[in-house]
C-alpha positions in Angstrom: 149.2 114.4 -30.3 146.8 111.5 -30.5 145.9 109.8 -33.7 142.5 111.5 -33.7 144.1 114.9 -33.2 146.5 114.2 -36.1 143.7 113.0 -38.3 141.7 116.2 -37.5 144.7 118.4 -38.4 145.6 116.6 -41.6 144.5 118.8 -44.6 143.8 115.7 -46.7 142.4 112.8 -44.7 143.8 109.6 -46.1 147.0 111.2 -47.3 150.0 111.3 -45.1 151.5 114.6 -44.1 154.8 113.6 -45.8 153.1 112.9 -49.1 151.1 116.2 -48.8 154.3 118.1 -48.2 156.0 116.4 -51.1 153.1 117.3 -53.4 153.6 121.0 -52.3 157.3 120.7 -53.1 156.5 119.3 -56.6 154.0 122.2 -57.1 156.7 124.7 -56.3 159.0 122.9 -58.8 156.2 123.1 -61.4 156.1 126.9 -60.9 159.9 127.1 -61.2 159.9 125.2 -64.5 156.8 127.2 -65.7 158.8 130.4 -65.2 161.8 129.0 -67.1 159.7 127.7 -70.0 157.8 131.0 -70.2 161.1 132.9 -70.4 162.2 130.6 -73.2 159.0 131.0 -75.2 159.1 134.8 -74.7 162.7 135.0 -75.8 162.0 132.9 -78.8 159.2 135.2 -79.8 161.0 138.4 -79.4 164.5 137.4 -80.5 165.2 138.3 -84.1 168.2 136.0 -84.4 166.6 132.7 -83.1 168.3 129.8 -84.9 166.5 127.1 -86.8 166.5 124.4 -84.1 165.9 121.6 -86.7 169.3 122.3 -88.2 171.1 123.0 -84.9 169.8 120.3 -82.6 170.1 116.5 -83.0 166.4 115.8 -82.8 166.6 112.0 -83.6 169.2 111.5 -80.8 167.1 113.5 -78.3 163.9 111.7 -79.4 165.6 108.4 -78.6 166.8 109.8 -75.3 163.3 110.9 -74.5 162.2 107.3 -75.1 164.8 106.1 -72.6 163.5 108.5 -70.0 159.9 107.4 -70.7 160.9 103.7 -70.3 162.5 104.6 -67.0 159.1 105.9 -65.9 157.6 102.5 -66.7 160.3 100.7 -64.7 159.5 103.0 -61.7 155.8 102.1 -62.0 156.9 98.4 -61.9 159.1 99.0 -58.9 156.2 100.4 -56.9 153.9 97.7 -58.1 156.5 95.1 -57.1 156.7 96.3 -53.5 152.9 96.6 -53.2 152.9 92.9 -54.1 155.6 92.2 -51.6 158.2 91.2 -54.1 161.5 92.6 -52.8 163.6 91.1 -55.6 161.6 92.8 -58.4 161.5 96.0 -56.4 165.3 96.1 -56.4 165.7 95.1 -60.0 163.2 97.8 -61.3 164.8 100.5 -59.1 168.2 99.7 -60.5 166.8 99.6 -64.0 165.3 103.1 -63.4 168.6 104.5 -62.1 170.5 103.0 -65.0 168.1 104.4 -67.6 168.2 107.8 -65.9 172.0 107.7 -66.0 171.9 106.9 -69.7 169.6 109.8 -70.3 171.9 112.3 -68.5 174.9 110.8 -70.4 173.3 111.3 -73.8 172.3 114.8 -72.8 176.0 115.5 -72.0 176.9 114.2 -75.4 174.4 116.6 -77.0 175.9 119.5 -74.9 179.4 118.6 -76.0 178.3 118.5 -79.7 176.6 121.9 -79.4 179.5 123.5 -77.6 181.8 122.1 -80.4 179.5 123.9 -82.9 179.9 127.2 -81.0 176.6 127.3 -79.2 177.3 128.6 -75.7 175.6 130.4 -72.9 177.3 133.7 -73.7 177.0 133.9 -77.5 173.2 134.2 -78.0 169.9 134.1 -76.3 169.1 130.7 -77.6 172.2 129.2 -76.0 171.5 130.9 -72.7 167.9 129.7 -72.5 168.6 126.2 -73.9 171.4 125.5 -71.4 169.4 126.9 -68.5 166.3 124.8 -69.3 168.1 121.5 -70.1 170.7 122.1 -67.4 168.2 122.5 -64.6 166.2 119.5 -65.9 169.4 117.5 -66.0 170.3 118.6 -62.5 166.8 117.4 -61.3 167.4 114.0 -63.1 170.8 113.7 -61.4 169.3 114.4 -58.0 166.6 111.8 -58.8 169.3 109.3 -59.7 171.1 109.9 -56.4 167.8 109.4 -54.5 167.1 106.3 -56.6 170.4 104.8 -55.4 169.5 105.7 -51.8 166.2 104.0 -52.4 168.0 100.9 -53.9 170.3 100.8 -50.8 167.2 100.9 -48.5 165.5 98.2 -50.6 168.5 95.9 -50.1 168.4 96.6 -46.4 164.7 95.5 -46.3 163.3 99.0 -45.4 160.3 98.6 -47.7 157.4 96.2 -47.2 154.0 95.6 -48.8 152.5 98.0 -46.2 155.4 100.4 -45.6 156.8 101.7 -48.9 156.2 105.4 -48.8 159.8 106.1 -49.8 159.3 104.2 -53.0 156.1 106.0 -53.7 157.7 109.4 -53.2 160.6 108.5 -55.4 158.1 107.5 -58.1 156.3 110.8 -57.8 159.6 112.7 -58.2 160.7 110.5 -61.1 157.4 111.0 -62.9 157.6 114.7 -62.4 161.0 114.9 -64.1 159.7 112.8 -67.0 156.6 115.0 -67.4 158.8 118.2 -67.4 161.0 116.7 -70.0 158.0 115.9 -72.3 157.2 119.6 -72.1 160.8 120.7 -72.7 161.3 118.3 -75.6 158.1 119.5 -77.3 158.9 123.2 -76.8 162.6 123.2 -77.5 162.9 120.5 -80.2 159.6 120.2 -81.9 157.9 123.5 -82.0 
């Protein structure tokens, strides 16, 4: 296939096929989380025994944890900006910072789960527990997957795989990381604040 044939078959001229496929993947993930969030909201509306989350959940801890995740989104932006400027050293530092902040986020989420389980909130004892652990668990799994790919991206950065002109892996990593951050903003608002 020639470059002209490839350009003619590309659904979005100027956007790589890989990036387009990744956007489709993220769209499917949005639909997945939309279904989970809809189920949570529906269960909250129809359940007569829904607990008062302000008494049950550690909102200040989770608010601080949310800030950590949002800061990790900023470090991811700086990582991409660094490689676009050709600065390999800053790229590596900001990618590592993003991975560390993501790890702290998941660790604090684990602390929250341990506290809730200690208070008797489980998947099997009520609808709140079931929906809470499914929503936060799937999000946590997505963050863990993101952390693993961040470490892969860091490894590739140390091997010199990214340059000012060839840094698609960093860009896709950024798209995924921003996706998990945006999903968490919705989850934090719906579960902890509303």
